[in-house]
N, C-alpha and C positions, 0 to 999 in steps of 0.2 A: 369341636375337637380340633379342627385345623388351626383355630386361633391359639389354642393352648400349645400346640406343637410349634407354632411360630414364636410364641413368647419364650418357650424354653430354648429354642434355637438361638435367640439373641441373648439369653442368659449366659450361654457359653462364651460369647464375646466379652461380656461384662467380667466374667471370671478370668478370662485371659488377660484383660487389662489390669485387674487387681493383682494377679500373680506376677505380671511383668513389673508393676509398680513395686511390689514386695522385693523382687529380685534387684531392681535398681537401687532401692533404698538400703538394702542390706549388703550390697556388693563389697564395700570396704570393711564391713564388720565380720561377715561370715560367708565365705565364698561357697562352701558346700550347700548351705541353705539357699543361696542365690541360684545355684545350678538346679536344685530341686524345683524351685519356683519357676525357673525358665522351662523346665521339662513339663510342669503342669500347665504353663501358659501355652506351650506348643500343643499339648494334648487337647486343651480346650479349643484351640483354633481348628484342629483336626476334627473334633466332635461337632463344631459348628457346621463345617462343610459336609460332614457325613449326615448330620440330621437334616440339612437343607436338601440334600439329594433324596434322602428317605421320604421327606415330606412331599416332594414333587412326585415321586413314584406313587405315594399314597393318594395324592390328589388325582393323578392321571388314572389310576385304577378305579377310583370312585366316579370319575367322569365317564368312563366307558360303560358303566352299568346302567 
């Protein structure tokens, strides 16, 4: 289960890169769409660090038992 959490943790970084790429490629065409993509990229980076901390707490709790 820990490996699955680690895989999903890094999936957020992949999504952040994809959303950032979408924002950069559409910057000159549609700025409002680019802002939304940048928002999603920032949210994905936040979720990466949130899930990382959650996984470490989960591992620490399992090691104490």
